[in-house]
DSSP file (Angstrom, degrees, kcal/mol; ACC not computed):
  #  RESIDUE AA STRUCTURE BP1 BP2  ACC     N-H-->O    O-->H-N    N-H-->O    O-->H-N    TCO  KAPPA ALPHA  PHI   PSI    X-CA   Y-CA   Z-CA
    1    1 A M    > >       0   0    0      0, 0.0     5,-2.5     0, 0.0     3,-0.7   0.000 360.0 360.0 360.0 -35.0   40.7  -30.8  -44.5
    2    2 A R  G > 5 +     0   0    0      1,-0.2     3,-1.5     3,-0.2     5,-0.0   0.895 360.0  57.0 -64.0 -37.9   44.4  -31.6  -43.9
    3    3 A S  G 3 5S+     0   0    0      1,-0.3    -1,-0.2     2,-0.1     0, 0.0   0.754 107.9  49.3 -66.3 -20.9   43.9  -31.4  -40.2
    4    4 A L  G < 5S-     0   0    0     -3,-0.7    -1,-0.3     2,-0.1    -2,-0.2   0.458 118.9-112.9 -91.7  -3.4   41.3  -34.2  -40.6
    5    5 A G  T < 5 +     0   0    0     -3,-1.5     2,-0.5    -4,-0.4    -3,-0.2   0.775  65.5 149.2  78.5  26.5   43.6  -36.3  -42.7
    6    6 A I      < -     0   0    0     -5,-2.5     2,-0.7     5,-0.0    -1,-0.3  -0.827  40.8-146.0 -98.6 128.2   41.5  -35.9  -45.8
    7    7 A D    >>  -     0   0    0     -2,-0.5     4,-1.4     1,-0.1     3,-1.1  -0.839   7.0-150.5 -91.3 115.8   43.3  -35.9  -49.2
    8    8 A E  T 34 S+     0   0    0     -2,-0.7    -1,-0.1     1,-0.3    -2,-0.0   0.803  95.3  52.5 -57.4 -31.8   41.4  -33.6  -51.5
    9    9 A L  T 34 S+     0   0    0      1,-0.2    -1,-0.3    -3,-0.1    -2,-0.0   0.726 116.2  38.1 -79.7 -21.4   42.4  -35.6  -54.6
   10   10 A K  T <4 S+     0   0    0     -3,-1.1    -2,-0.2     2,-0.1    -1,-0.2   0.497  90.5 114.8-104.2  -6.9   41.2  -38.9  -53.1
   11   11 A A     <  -     0   0    0     -4,-1.4     2,-0.5     1,-0.1    -5,-0.0  -0.299  67.4-122.5 -67.2 148.4   38.0  -37.6  -51.4
   12   12 A Q        -     0   0    0     28,-0.0     2,-0.3    26,-0.0    -1,-0.1  -0.821  24.7-131.5 -93.4 125.9   34.6  -38.7  -52.6
   13   13 A I        -     0   0    0     -2,-0.5    26,-3.0    25,-0.0     2,-0.4  -0.605  25.2-173.7 -81.0 133.7   32.4  -35.8  -53.6
   14   14 A R  E     -A   38   0A   0     -2,-0.3     2,-0.5    24,-0.2    24,-0.2  -0.987  12.3-154.6-127.3 138.5   28.8  -35.8  -52.2
   15   15 A Q  E     -A   37   0A   0     22,-2.9    22,-2.7    -2,-0.4     2,-0.4  -0.961  13.6-172.8-113.8 125.3   26.1  -33.5  -53.1
   16   16 A V  E     -A   36   0A   0     -2,-0.5     2,-0.4    20,-0.2    20,-0.2  -0.968   2.3-175.3-122.6 132.0   23.4  -33.0  -50.5
   17   17 A V  E     -A   35   0A   0     18,-2.7    18,-2.5    -2,-0.4     2,-0.4  -0.991  10.2-156.8-129.0 133.2   20.2  -31.0  -51.0
   18   18 A F  E     -A   34   0A   0     -2,-0.4     2,-0.3    16,-0.2    16,-0.2  -0.899  14.9-149.6-106.8 139.7   17.4  -30.1  -48.5
   19   19 A F  E     +A   33   0A   0     14,-2.6    14,-0.6    -2,-0.4     2,-0.3  -0.841  27.5 142.7-112.2 145.2   13.9  -29.3  -49.8
   20   20 A D        -     0   0    0     -2,-0.3    12,-0.0    12,-0.1    -2,-0.0  -0.955  47.9 -92.7-161.6 172.5   11.3  -27.1  -48.3
   21   21 A T    >   -     0   0    0     -2,-0.3     3,-2.1     1,-0.1     6,-0.1  -0.495  45.2-102.2 -86.4 163.6    8.6  -24.7  -49.5
   22   22 A P  T 3  S+     0   0    0      0, 0.0    -1,-0.1     0, 0.0     0, 0.0   0.830 125.5  47.3 -57.4 -31.1    9.3  -20.9  -49.8
   23   23 A D  T 3  S-     0   0    0      0, 0.0     0, 0.0     0, 0.0     0, 0.0   0.280 115.2-116.3 -94.5  12.4    7.5  -20.3  -46.5
   24   24 A L    <>  +     0   0    0     -3,-2.1     4,-2.2     1,-0.1     5,-0.2   0.820  58.9 155.4  60.5  37.2    9.3  -23.2  -44.7
   25   25 A A  H  >  +     0   0    0      1,-0.2     4,-1.8     2,-0.2     6,-0.2   0.861  69.9  53.1 -62.5 -37.7    6.2  -25.2  -44.1
   26   26 A L  H  4>S+     0   0    0      2,-0.2     5,-3.0     1,-0.2     4,-0.3   0.924 108.7  49.9 -64.7 -42.5    8.0  -28.5  -43.9
   27   27 A H  H >45S+     0   0    0      1,-0.2     3,-1.5     3,-0.2    -2,-0.2   0.934 110.8  48.8 -60.6 -46.8   10.4  -27.1  -41.3
   28   28 A R  H 3<5S+     0   0    0     -4,-2.2    -1,-0.2     1,-0.3    -2,-0.2   0.823 109.3  53.3 -63.9 -30.5    7.5  -25.8  -39.2
   29   29 A A  T 3<5S-     0   0    0     -4,-1.8    -1,-0.3    -5,-0.2    -2,-0.2   0.467 119.8-111.3 -83.0  -1.2    5.8  -29.2  -39.5
   30   30 A G  T < 5S+     0   0    0     -3,-1.5    20,-4.9    -4,-0.3     2,-0.4   0.750  72.1 137.0  79.7  24.1    8.9  -30.9  -38.2
   31   31 A R  E   < - B   0  49A   0     -5,-3.0     2,-0.4    18,-0.2    -1,-0.3  -0.842  36.3-165.8-107.7 142.1    9.8  -32.6  -41.5
   32   32 A V  E     - B   0  48A   0     16,-2.4    16,-2.8    -2,-0.4     2,-0.5  -0.995   4.6-171.5-123.8 124.1   13.2  -32.8  -43.1
   33   33 A V  E     +AB  19  47A   0    -14,-0.6   -14,-2.6    -2,-0.4     2,-0.4  -0.975  14.1 171.5-119.4 122.3   13.4  -33.9  -46.8
   34   34 A R  E     -AB  18  46A   0     12,-2.9    12,-3.0    -2,-0.5     2,-0.4  -0.973  19.8-166.1-134.7 142.6   16.9  -34.6  -48.1
   35   35 A A  E     -AB  17  45A   0    -18,-2.5   -18,-2.7    -2,-0.4     2,-0.4  -0.981  12.2-168.8-124.0 142.4   18.4  -36.0  -51.3
   36   36 A R  E     -AB  16  44A   0      8,-2.8     8,-2.0    -2,-0.4     2,-0.4  -0.995   6.7-167.4-135.5 136.8   22.0  -37.1  -51.6
   37   37 A R  E     -AB  15  43A   0    -22,-2.7   -22,-2.9    -2,-0.4     2,-0.4  -0.976  10.0-152.4-123.7 137.6   24.1  -38.0  -54.6
   38   38 A I  E >   -A   14   0A   0      4,-2.6     3,-2.1    -2,-0.4   -24,-0.2  -0.924  27.4-106.0-115.2 132.9   27.5  -39.7  -54.3
   39   39 A Q  T 3  S+     0   0    0    -26,-3.0     3,-0.1    -2,-0.4   -25,-0.0  -0.297 103.5   4.8 -56.3 128.3   30.3  -39.3  -56.9
   40   40 A G  T 3  S+     0   0    0      1,-0.3    -1,-0.3   -28,-0.0     2,-0.2   0.610 129.5  50.8  74.6  12.1   30.6  -42.4  -59.0
   41   41 A G  S <  S-     0   0    0     -3,-2.1    -1,-0.3     1,-0.3    -3,-0.1  -0.709  88.9 -67.4-153.3-156.5   27.7  -44.1  -57.4
   42   42 A G        -     0   0    0     -2,-0.2    -4,-2.6    -3,-0.1    -1,-0.3   0.253  37.4-148.7 -87.9-148.7   24.1  -43.9  -56.4
   43   43 A G  E     -B   37   0A   0     -6,-0.2     2,-0.3   -29,-0.0    -6,-0.2  -0.896   6.1-127.7-165.2-169.3   22.4  -41.8  -53.8
   44   44 A D  E     -B   36   0A   0     -8,-2.0    -8,-2.8    -2,-0.3     2,-0.4  -0.981   3.9-139.4-153.3 165.0   19.4  -41.8  -51.5
   45   45 A K  E     -B   35   0A   0     -2,-0.3     2,-0.4   -10,-0.2   -10,-0.2  -0.992  22.3-173.7-128.5 137.8   16.4  -39.8  -50.5
   46   46 A V  E     -B   34   0A   0    -12,-3.0   -12,-2.9    -2,-0.4     2,-0.4  -0.992  14.5-170.1-136.1 138.6   15.3  -39.4  -46.9
   47   47 A E  E     -B   33   0A   0     -2,-0.4     2,-0.4   -14,-0.2   -14,-0.2  -0.998  16.0-172.8-124.1 127.2   12.3  -37.9  -45.2
   48   48 A K  E     -B   32   0A   0    -16,-2.8   -16,-2.4    -2,-0.4     2,-0.6  -0.911  16.9-145.7-120.8 146.6   12.4  -37.5  -41.4
   49   49 A L  E     -B   31   0A   0     -2,-0.4     2,-0.3   -18,-0.2   -18,-0.2  -0.955  19.7-167.9-111.1 120.2    9.8  -36.4  -38.9
   50   50 A R              0   0    0    -20,-4.9    -2,-0.0    -2,-0.6     0, 0.0  -0.745 360.0 360.0-104.9 153.7   11.1  -34.4  -36.0
   51   51 A R              0   0    0     -2,-0.3    -1,-0.1   -20,-0.0   -20,-0.1   0.465 360.0 360.0 -80.2 360.0    9.2  -33.6  -32.9
């Protein structure tokens, strides 16, 4: 992190989670489902369709 110029004490924590079924059906169908939470703020949910 230091080589990127990031201060660990000032950095904003983000939690990112990807969802799928146990047999990875979403992945095989070309779908990506993600939720993201940002420290001290909101978050977002995204679903993407890949070819």
